[in-house]
C-alpha positions in Angstrom: 16.4 -7.8 -3.4 19.3 -10.0 -4.4 21.6 -8.1 -2.0 19.3 -8.9 0.9 17.9 -5.4 1.1 15.4 -3.3 -0.8 17.0 -1.3 -3.7 14.1 1.2 -4.2 11.4 2.5 -1.9 7.9 0.9 -2.1 5.1 3.4 -2.0 1.3 3.0 -1.6 -1.4 5.6 -2.4 -5.1 6.0 -2.9 -6.3 6.9 -6.3 -6.5 10.6 -5.2 -2.8 10.6 -4.5 -2.8 10.4 -0.7 -0.1 8.1 0.6 3.5 7.8 1.3 6.6 5.7 1.5 6.1 2.4 3.3 9.4 0.6 2.8 12.6 2.5 2.5 15.6 1.5 0.3 18.5 -0.3 1.9 16.3 -1.9 4.6 17.3 -5.4 5.3 14.8 -8.1 4.3 12.3 -9.1 5.5 11.0 -5.6 6.0 7.6 -4.2 6.6 5.9 -0.8 6.8 2.5 0.4 7.8 0.6 3.5 6.8 -2.8 4.8 7.7 -4.8 5.9 4.7 -8.0 7.9 4.8 -10.7 6.7 2.4 -12.7 9.7 1.5 -15.5 8.1 -0.5 -18.7 8.7 1.5 -20.4 5.5 2.2 -17.9 3.4 0.2 -17.1 -0.1 1.3 -14.1 -0.5 -1.0 -10.9 1.5 -1.6 -8.6 1.1 -4.6 -4.9 1.4 -3.6 -1.9 1.7 -5.9 1.4 0.1 -5.1 4.6 1.3 -6.9 8.3 1.0 -6.6 10.6 4.0 -6.8 10.1 7.6 -6.2 9.5 10.5 -8.6 12.4 12.9 -8.9 15.1 10.4 -8.3 16.2 10.1 -12.0 13.5 7.7 -13.0 9.7 7.3 -12.9 8.1 5.1 -10.3 7.3 1.6 -11.6 3.7 0.5 -11.0 3.5 -2.8 -9.3 -0.3 -3.1 -9.3 -3.6 -2.0 -7.8 -5.3 -3.8 -5.0 -8.8 -3.3 -3.7 -9.5 -3.3 0.0 -13.0 -4.6 0.6 -15.4 -4.8 3.6 -14.7 -1.2 4.8 -17.2 0.0 7.4 -18.0 3.6 6.4 -17.4 6.3 9.1 -20.2 8.6 10.0 -18.2 11.6 8.9 -17.3 10.0 5.6 -13.5 9.7 6.3 -12.5 6.2 7.0 -9.0 5.2 8.3 -7.5 2.0 6.8 -4.2 0.6 8.0 -2.3 -0.8 5.0 0.7 -3.0 5.6 3.3 -4.2 3.0 5.9 -6.8 3.7 8.9 -7.5 1.5 10.3 -11.0 1.8 13.8 -12.1 1.0 12.6 -14.0 -2.1 11.2 -10.8 -3.6 7.5 -11.2 -2.8 5.4 -8.3 -1.5 2.6 -9.2 0.8 -0.2 -6.7 1.2 -2.8 -6.6 4.0 -5.2 -4.1 5.3 -7.3 -3.6 8.5 -9.8 -1.2 10.1 -10.4 -0.8 13.8 -8.4 -3.9 14.7 -10.0 -6.3 12.1 -8.5 -7.6 8.9 -10.1 -6.6 5.6 -10.1 -8.7 2.4 -7.6 -7.5 -0.2 -7.9 -8.4 -3.9 -5.4 -7.7 -6.7 -6.8 -5.7 -9.6 -3.6 -5.9 -11.7 -2.1 -2.8 -13.3 -5.5 -1.1 -13.8 
């Protein structure tokens, strides 16, 4: 981030591997990305989401940044719940993570590198 842009992509995924690139490299800071994830745990009110930097296959392994837990999810009748995850990278190197469902913000708690 010292150059005023991201040097590696930032990815987010559920523990089952669903996810994708949120923030692409070489984006000027501040930058943000949004991705809709589908929480497949029937009746679950929480989802554990992994955040990592880098991409497999680019000469190095992705670097885990942490796991966060999205809480207060209202389960869908069909068991598949859409969660909007947002990650913002600031010029000082911080990543701000937020999540929402159906237009309401959900509590997000860090769980470290679990």
